[in-house]
C-alpha positions in Angstrom: 77.9 87.2 -117.0 80.2 86.7 -113.6 77.2 87.6 -111.4 74.7 85.1 -113.8 77.2 82.4 -113.4 77.9 82.6 -109.7 74.0 82.3 -109.0 74.0 78.8 -111.2 76.8 77.8 -109.2 75.3 78.7 -106.2 71.5 76.6 -107.2 73.8 73.5 -108.3 75.3 73.5 -105.6 72.0 73.7 -103.5 70.6 70.9 -105.6 73.8 69.0 -104.9 72.9 69.5 -101.1 70.0 68.8 -101.2 70.4 65.5 -103.0 72.9 64.3 -100.6 70.5 65.1 -97.5 67.3 63.0 -99.0 70.1 60.4 -99.8 71.4 60.4 -96.0 68.0 60.8 -94.8 66.8 57.5 -96.9 70.3 55.5 -95.2 69.3 56.6 -91.5 65.7 55.7 -92.0 67.1 52.6 -93.6 69.5 51.8 -90.8 66.9 52.9 -88.2 64.3 49.9 -89.3 67.3 47.4 -89.5 68.1 47.9 -85.7 64.1 48.3 -85.0 64.1 45.0 -86.8 66.8 43.6 -84.7 64.9 44.5 -81.6 62.2 42.3 -82.6 63.6 38.9 -82.7 62.1 35.7 -81.3 64.7 32.9 -80.8 62.6 29.1 -81.3 63.6 25.8 -81.4 62.4 22.7 -83.2 62.7 19.6 -82.5 62.5 16.4 -84.2 62.0 12.7 -83.6 61.9 9.5 -85.0 62.0 5.6 -83.8 63.9 3.3 -86.1 64.7 0.0 -86.2 68.8 -0.9 -86.3 70.3 -2.3 -89.2 73.3 -3.8 -87.9 74.1 -6.4 -85.1 77.4 -7.0 -83.3 77.7 -9.7 -81.4 80.5 -11.1 -79.6 80.7 -14.9 -78.2 83.4 -14.7 -75.4 84.8 -18.0 -74.0 87.4 -19.0 -71.8 89.6 -22.0 -71.7 92.6 -22.6 -69.2 95.5 -25.4 -69.8 99.1 -25.8 -68.9 100.4 -26.3 -72.1 100.2 -23.6 -74.5 99.6 -26.7 -77.3 97.1 -28.0 -75.4 95.5 -24.1 -74.6 95.4 -23.7 -79.2 93.9 -27.1 -79.7 91.1 -26.4 -76.8 90.8 -22.9 -78.0 90.5 -24.2 -82.0 88.0 -26.8 -80.9 85.9 -24.6 -78.7 85.5 -22.0 -81.5 84.8 -25.0 -84.4 81.6 -25.5 -81.8 80.6 -21.8 -82.0 81.3 -21.9 -85.5 78.7 -24.6 -85.7 76.1 -23.5 -83.6 75.9 -20.2 -85.7 76.2 -22.1 -88.7 73.2 -24.6 -87.6 71.1 -20.9 -87.0 71.1 -19.7 -90.1 74.3 -17.4 -90.1 76.5 -17.3 -92.8 80.5 -17.8 -93.0 80.6 -13.7 -93.5 78.6 -12.9 -90.7 81.8 -15.0 -88.6 85.0 -13.6 -86.9 87.6 -15.1 -85.1 89.9 -13.0 -83.2 93.4 -13.2 -81.8 93.4 -15.1 -78.1 95.0 -12.9 -75.4 96.4 -15.5 -73.2 97.6 -14.6 -69.6 100.2 -16.6 -67.5 98.9 -16.8 -64.2 102.0 -17.8 -62.7 103.8 -14.8 -63.8 102.7 -12.1 -61.6 102.0 -14.5 -58.3 104.2 -14.7 -54.9 104.2 -17.3 -53.1 103.3 -21.0 -52.9 99.3 -20.7 -54.0 100.1 -21.1 -57.8 96.6 -21.1 -60.0 96.2 -25.3 -60.9 96.3 -24.0 -64.4 99.2 -21.8 -65.5 97.5 -20.4 -68.9 94.4 -18.8 -69.1 92.8 -17.4 -72.9 90.1 -15.3 -73.7 89.0 -15.6 -77.2 85.9 -13.7 -78.7 84.1 -14.8 -81.9 82.4 -11.6 -83.1 78.9 -12.4 -84.9 79.0 -9.4 -87.2 75.6 -9.4 -89.9 72.7 -6.9 -91.0 70.1 -9.5 -89.8 68.9 -8.0 -86.6 66.5 -10.7 -85.8 68.5 -13.9 -86.3 70.9 -12.4 -83.7 68.0 -11.9 -81.1 67.0 -15.8 -82.0 70.8 -16.8 -81.5 71.2 -15.0 -78.3 68.4 -16.9 -76.9 70.0 -20.3 -77.6 73.5 -19.9 -76.2 72.2 -22.7 -73.6 73.0 -24.8 -75.8 76.9 -23.9 -76.6 77.1 -24.4 -72.7 75.7 -27.7 -72.8 78.1 -28.9 -75.7 80.9 -27.6 -73.5 82.1 -23.9 -74.5 82.6 -22.2 -71.5 81.5 -18.6 -72.1 81.6 -15.5 -70.2 80.0 -12.3 -69.8 80.9 -8.9 -69.4 80.1 -5.3 -70.1 82.8 -5.1 -72.4 81.4 -8.2 -74.2 77.9 -7.3 -74.7 75.8 -7.3 -78.0 75.3 -3.7 -79.8 72.8 -3.0 -82.2 73.5 0.5 -84.4 71.3 2.5 -86.8 73.2 3.2 -89.8 70.6 4.7 -92.3 71.1 8.3 -90.6 72.0 10.1 -93.8 68.8 9.4 -95.7 66.4 10.4 -93.1 68.5 13.4 -92.1 66.6 15.8 -94.9 63.1 15.1 -93.7 63.7 15.0 -90.1 65.7 19.0 -90.4 63.1 19.7 -92.2 60.3 18.5 -89.9 62.7 20.3 -86.9 62.3 23.7 -88.7 58.6 23.2 -89.3 58.5 22.9 -85.5 60.3 26.0 -84.9 58.2 27.7 -87.3 55.3 26.4 -85.5 56.3 27.9 -82.0 57.6 31.0 -83.5 53.8 31.8 -84.8 52.1 31.1 -81.7 54.7 33.6 -80.3 54.1 36.3 -82.6 50.0 35.8 -82.0 50.8 36.7 -78.8 52.5 39.8 -79.4 50.1 40.7 -82.0 53.0 40.5 -84.7 53.9 38.4 -87.8 57.0 35.9 -88.3 59.2 37.5 -90.9 62.8 35.9 -92.5 64.9 33.9 -90.4 67.8 36.1 -89.1 70.1 33.2 -88.0 69.8 29.4 -87.9 71.8 26.4 -86.6 71.3 22.7 -86.9 71.5 20.8 -83.6 73.5 17.9 -83.7 72.0 14.2 -84.2 71.7 11.6 -81.4 70.7 8.0 -81.5 69.8 6.8 -77.9 67.9 3.0 -77.2 64.4 3.7 -77.0 64.9 1.3 -73.4 66.9 -0.8 -71.5 65.1 -3.6 -72.8 65.0 -3.7 -76.8 68.5 -2.1 -77.7 67.5 -3.0 -81.3 65.2 -0.5 -80.8 66.6 3.6 -81.4 65.4 6.9 -81.1 66.6 9.5 -83.3 66.4 13.6 -82.5 67.6 16.5 -83.9 66.5 20.1 -82.4 67.0 22.9 -84.7 67.6 27.0 -83.2 66.1 29.7 -85.3 66.1 33.5 -84.7 62.6 34.9 -86.8 62.5 38.5 -87.1 59.0 39.7 -86.2 56.8 42.7 -88.1 
């Protein structure tokens, strides 16, 4: 009985060993396949672009006034603000589109040495901001600012007070643009796979690039180009 029992245990032990070896073989094969797939990866980029129109305009109208009395300076500021407001209302803008800013007043005598003092002691820089979704109306109004100059408004021009046009609808087009960029990346991967006599498998890694919004050209800042690039790694089979 003892010898028979020992033989049975030897058979069971052999069976367990055989199963363990088979399990190890399967795992090793799977690991080798994964390692082989890891070596057969193509990295591609997908591009999506759209041309859109700005849906928000910011138009700062800047002017300056000078004087030797702060009271008179304030009177002149209010008079020119009134002229600008009337001009804007005449051009079809609403009261809610017009924002007045605090004037920036400089004492021109404060930092001058010697006898060469400016004729006017105070200078005020004032901005009236037009903020509206009616981009076309802003473009039309900008072409008519000569009317303000004729009415006596001393407009000033600088880089700081340039009009700007903004596209705020990015969230509404994001999903479609990402899908377009992904399709573009897949097309590039398919072409590479055909050249390599392989086929495209699953995505191993993917990352979405940042969205950029730029002017199409310097002359039409109200027309924007939206761009996104995605990077995708595909397994080749």
